[in-house]
C-alpha positions, 0 to 999 in steps of 0.5 A: 628304569631310569624313568621309573627311579625318577618317578619314585624319587619325585614321589618320595620328595612329595611325601617327604614334603607332606611329612615335613609340613605335617611335622611343622604343623604338629609342632606348631599345634603343640607349641600353641596348645601346650607351651603357649596355651595361656598366652593365646587363651588370654588373647582370645578371651580378650575379644570373644568369651562366654559371659553370664547373662541374667534371665528375663526378670519376673514380674511383681503383681498386686492382688487380682494379678495387676502389674506393679513392676515388669521388665519392658524389652528394648533393643540395640541395633547395629549393622554388619556391613561385611555381609551386605553385597555391594549391589544391594548396598548401592541400591538401598543405601540412599533410601536407608539414609532417608529412613533413618533421618526421619525415624523417631528421634527419641530412639535414634539420634537425629541426623540429616539424610546426607549425614547418614549417607556419609556415615553408611558409605564410610562404614561399608568401605571399611566393612564395619561389622558393628555399625551403630544404628540406635539403642533403647528401641521398644518392640514397636520401634524395633519392628518398624526399623526391621522394615527399613531398606537393606535391614529388611533382608535380615541378619545374613543379607541385610546385616541386621544385628540386634541385642535385646535387654530389659528395663524395669517399669512400674505401671502405677509409678509412685503407688507403693513405689518404695515398697515394690523397690528398685532393680538397679545396675551396679547397686543394691536392689531395694524393697521387694525387688531386693528381698526376693531378688533370687526368685525374680532374676531366675536362673542365669544363662551363658551367651557367647559374646564378642568385643565390639572394638579393640581393648582400650578404645571407646567401643572396647567395653561394648560386648555383643552376642555372637549369635542372635539372642532370639535364636535361643530360648530366653529364660524367665525369673519367677513372678511375685504376687503381693498382698497389696490391693491396688484400689486400697493403695490408691486411696491410702496414697492420695489421702496421705498425699493430701494430708502432707500437702495440707500440713506442709509436713516433711513427710508421712507414712500410712500402712493398712493391714488385714487384721486376721492375717497380717497381710499388708494391703497398702503402704505409702511413704512420702518424703518432701523433696527440694522442690516441695513435691512429695515422692516415695524415697525411703521406706519410713514405715519399715525403717524409720525409728522415732519416739511414738508419743501417745500411741504408746499409751495403749501398751502402758494401759494394757500392762497395767491391766495385766498387773493388777489395774483390773478395773478401767473405772479405777480413779486416777489423780490427774492434778489438773494436768500437772505433776512432778516426777523426780526432778521434772514437771510433766504437763498434759497437752491440753487443759482439761480442768480435771482433778480426777478421772477414771483409767479409761477417761485418762486414756480417752483424753490422752492425759500424760499425767494420768498414764504416767502416774499409773506406770510410775506407781506400778513400775518405778522401782527396781523390781517394777522396772524389770516387770515393765520391760517383761510386759513390753516383751510380752507385747512383742514391742522389743523385736522387729516384725520380720516383714519380708523387706530388707532394712527393718530397724530394730526397736530401741527399748532400754533394759533396766539391767543392761542399760541401768546407767541410762535409767532415771527417776523419770524414765518410767513415766516418760516411757509410759507416754511414748518417750525414751524408746524408739520404734517404727510405725509398722512395729507399733501398728503390729501391736495394735493389730494384735489387740484388734485381733483379740490378742493374736499377733500376726507377722506382717507380710507382703507376698502371698505367692511365687509362681513360674508361669502357672506353676506355683513355686511357693505359697506364704501362709499367715504366720502367728508370732504370739498366740495371745499377747494378753489376757482376753478380758484385758484385751476387751477392756483395751478395745473399749478404751480405744472406742472411747477415744473416738466416741468422747475423747481426743478422736471425737472429731473423727467419728464416722457415720458410715463405719465405726472406728477405734484407735488412739491419737499420738503427738510426739515432740521430736526436739524437746532436748533443744529448747532454743529451736522451734518446736517440731512434732510428729502427729500420728493415729493408730487403730482399726475398723470397724470397731465391733468386728475389726477387718483392717488396722492402720497407722498414719504418721505425719512427720513435722507438720508446719501449717499450724496443727500438729496434734495427731487427731488433726493431722493424721486422724483425718487420713485414717477416717477417710481411708476407713470410710472408703475401704469399708465401702469398697469391701462391703459395697455400701452406698447411701440409700436413695430414699433415706440416710441409712446405709445398707448393702445394696446392688446400686451400681458403683463407679462405671465408665461407658457410653452415656446413653446406655447408662441413662436407659438402664437407670430409666428402666430400673427407676433410679434417680440420676443426674445427666451432665454428659453430652452425647458420647462417653461418660463416667458414672458415680453414685452420689448421696441421692442420685447416680451422677452421669458426667462427661468423659473427655476423649482427646484426639490423637491420644490413647484414651483411658479405657479402664473401667469400661466394658470390652465393647466400648473400650475396643470401639474407642481404641480402634477409632484412635487407630490402635490395634486391640487385643483383649484378655479375659472378661468383664471390665478393663482393669489394665491397658498396656499403653498408657492413657495420654500416649500419642496414638500411632497405630500401635498394638494395645493389650487390654486385661479384663477382670 
């Protein structure tokens, strides 16, 4: 019995110990989870917490699904030394140190093998869980690094830790760069990137992250995923499909660039719009930098206000036609281009020697006196001023266009009632030829586009569709702002006057033998209030083409040219003409006949790239004249005035060739000969290659998109 009691007491003692331990544990749990909950949660969240992570940002496309902006994926790579077995580390560390010492120095800091070996061994000794290898590795470099000794064993045996992130990249660089916009960390997004940010960034996600180092240390602000992000599905934002035509954008950009360089201007704007819809097909904004190079910095076309100068004369003439000047043959007293209005004297820009001219002639020669006289007679009275502003509002000139970009400036047009203290006897005549009011180039263009569109004013827009993958999320249809800005007969008279500008007026040097043009030159002095300062001007041209059946409208503004010429016809006009000819040829596929000087629609080949002998055989078979200036090999073909021209296409060894415009066979042949691995999407000719021409050829993958 004594032994039995002893066993029971022992059992009771053990059970009591268990109960006591359980009670202590429960008290501790209660103390931690209830009484000290906030304290421990704060400590836990200091090092491990769920953080909001943006989805992969969507792409921005031009017409025909050509990329304008995309996110390129990069990787940060670290090693968790604590999971690597000692024998594995010992066997591979020497090879790993050598591998890292000869890796691409652009993504992994250059260090000798001995330095890497020392750091790797020190990290292993401390069982460093996040030993830094490199950051900014693209997918090619990351895949190469994953094959390194030890790291090739993966996350659980080789300690490989990777953090994937995206950076925005513009394949066409400066083309429409400011309009496409910028996606910046810790700063406002601008352009389409900003306006459509909520679509592009997509749905946010949460990822469990842990702090790399202790709070307050250099690594204390570095957070890495607890789990490999590739283990989870990555969400994506929506894709934006713009109305920009990349070929037209290329023409507009380079014609504007040539003009600002030639005229030594402070900057320039060119906007090309589709007349019937209001779709922006090209927009270029160039600003002169400190080193005298030009780049896209500020969207002047949408946000820069300035006095328009003589392009405003179209609104004045149309208002006069609406208010009783029904005959464009009405004679106006020009007084030889000099006239007093109130206490100021107005001069015509060029001496024309005319005492009288018709309303149309006054517009064609851009007579300040003639246009101002019409406005002064009709509107320079108390009731007339109110009527004048009523007409400008009727034309939509008092409101922003509402384009799908942030930062559009509001037009500045004085109101004769609200701003009566700023109205003078000279206000109406000076407003009539483009002073004492401010508007952006886009706002002026939208008015001209409405005239070209027979009076129907469209809302300018840049985005046609938003998609998530192949799913259409939203489609943007053309929007009519005003069904009719003026009577149809007056619109026709205004169009006739604009054609006269090109045929016999200030724009006659711009007459094209290939496409009919209509428009108005503009020249505005920007510092007229400062008589001591050297005169500064803005030259502009606004109009449309072809004149008889308008397809596109366009405005060009050259800010502060300094090379001598400053009139709009000499600075901005040539840009308009050159763009009009190239875009019209592009749309109608017109080339000059090989037998005469008449332009006809024909099937003569356009620009092409491929194997030179193939082209010569084709042209021989078709009995087309051609000039062969290429050696045996690849060539570029262009139609010239009287023959097809075959020119040599130079291919540089060890560099990725430019295969855009080639057929799949020729493109794949060239790229594989350079050692690249090629993937082809679509059919037709190459319109985009994923690796840029001129890049060092290192056996990488390249994707060709054909269209």
